[in-house]
C-alpha positions in Angstrom: 155.6 137.9 66.8 157.7 137.2 63.7 159.6 134.5 65.5 156.3 132.8 66.5 155.1 132.9 62.9 158.4 131.4 61.7 158.2 128.7 64.3 154.6 127.9 63.3 155.5 127.9 59.6 158.4 125.5 60.3 156.2 123.3 62.4 153.6 123.1 59.5 156.4 122.0 57.1 157.7 119.4 59.5 154.2 118.0 60.2 153.6 117.7 56.5 157.0 116.2 55.8 156.9 113.5 58.4 153.9 111.5 57.0 155.3 112.0 53.4 158.7 110.6 54.5 157.1 107.6 56.3 154.9 106.8 53.3 157.9 107.0 50.9 160.0 104.8 53.3 157.2 102.2 53.6 155.9 102.1 50.1 158.4 103.5 47.6 162.1 103.4 48.6 164.2 102.8 51.6 167.7 101.6 52.6 169.1 98.6 54.3 172.4 97.4 55.8 173.4 94.0 54.6 174.9 91.5 57.0 176.4 88.1 56.2 178.1 86.5 53.3 175.4 84.6 51.5 175.4 87.1 48.6 179.2 87.3 48.1 180.8 88.5 46.0 177.9 90.8 44.9 177.2 92.1 48.4 179.7 92.3 51.3 182.6 90.9 49.2 185.1 91.3 52.0 183.0 89.3 54.5 182.3 90.5 58.0 184.7 93.4 57.7 182.4 95.4 55.5 178.6 95.9 55.5 177.1 97.1 52.2 174.4 99.7 52.5 171.8 99.3 49.7 168.9 101.1 48.2 165.6 99.1 48.3 162.9 99.5 45.6 159.6 98.7 47.4 157.3 100.1 44.8 158.1 97.4 42.2 157.5 94.7 44.8 154.2 96.3 45.9 153.1 96.2 42.3 154.1 92.5 42.1 156.6 93.2 39.3 159.1 90.5 40.3 161.8 89.5 37.8 164.1 86.5 37.8 167.5 87.6 38.9 166.3 90.4 41.2 168.2 90.5 44.5 165.6 90.9 47.2 165.3 91.6 50.9 162.7 89.2 52.5 161.5 87.9 55.8 163.3 84.6 56.6 160.9 81.7 56.0 162.4 79.7 58.8 163.2 82.6 61.2 160.3 85.1 61.0 162.0 87.8 63.1 165.0 87.8 60.7 165.7 89.4 57.3 167.6 87.7 54.5 168.9 88.9 51.1 168.7 86.4 48.2 168.5 86.3 44.5 165.1 85.5 42.9 165.9 82.5 40.7 162.4 81.3 39.6 158.8 82.5 39.9 155.5 80.8 40.3 154.8 78.5 37.4 158.5 77.9 36.7 160.5 74.7 37.3 164.0 74.7 38.8 166.6 72.0 38.1 168.5 71.2 41.4 171.3 68.8 42.2 169.7 67.3 45.2 166.0 67.4 44.5 165.8 67.0 40.8 163.3 69.2 39.0 161.2 71.3 41.4 158.0 73.1 40.4 157.4 76.5 41.9 153.7 76.7 43.0 151.4 79.7 42.5 152.2 82.5 45.1 155.8 81.2 45.6 159.3 81.8 44.3 162.7 80.1 44.4 165.5 82.1 46.1 169.3 81.4 46.3 172.3 83.1 47.7 175.1 83.8 45.2 177.6 82.2 47.7 176.2 78.7 47.7 178.7 77.5 50.3 177.3 80.1 52.8 173.6 80.3 52.1 170.4 78.8 53.5 167.9 79.2 50.7 165.4 77.4 48.6 167.8 74.5 48.1 167.2 73.6 51.7 163.8 75.4 52.4 162.0 74.7 49.1 159.9 77.4 47.4 159.1 80.4 49.6 156.0 82.7 49.6 156.3 85.8 47.4 154.5 87.6 50.2 157.8 87.5 52.2 159.6 89.8 49.7 160.0 93.3 51.2 162.1 95.1 48.6 164.3 94.8 45.6 168.0 95.7 46.1 168.8 98.1 43.3 172.1 99.8 44.2 174.9 99.7 46.7 175.6 103.2 48.0 178.1 102.5 50.8 181.0 102.0 51.0 181.8 104.6 48.4 184.3 102.4 46.5 181.5 100.0 45.8 178.8 102.4 44.7 176.9 100.9 41.8 173.9 99.1 40.4 173.2 95.5 41.5 172.9 93.4 38.3 169.9 91.2 37.6 171.2 87.7 36.6 170.0 84.1 37.1 171.0 80.7 35.9 168.9 80.3 32.8 170.2 76.8 32.2 168.5 75.7 35.5 165.2 77.4 35.1 162.3 76.3 32.9 160.0 79.3 32.6 156.3 78.1 32.8 154.9 74.6 33.2 153.8 74.1 29.7 157.2 73.7 28.1 159.1 70.4 28.1 162.5 70.3 29.7 165.2 70.6 26.9 
């Protein structure tokens, strides 16, 4: 009888833990394996020979607390079944100075994303502003490989971004 009680107790714990784990994974934090070289040297610095594994903060994104310079995992705007990782350069209401398009305003509900490796990135320079709703999570840390464990820094090209529409370009 004791074995049956232990089994039932374990089953209750597992049945409780499964929905909690699913909720945490869907809403708070999860992990991702990064492929490709568009974010080199920050992610996958050695190209296709390594794949960084990263921690994703989903809570910040769910609360719409986006910040310029965040590295984000998002649905690809041109390939809806694919995921991409890019840096958030500008937010709704900002203007971005580009080489090919001049000054581009970022409309409400959209953002401007770019890969750190501009020679190997399809991003807002080609696609234009992308919907904020495509953002799935913010990359906060690399946890694998072990020699690369660390925080992913938040940086963006301040000289190319005019924050808010109401300021004249310098």
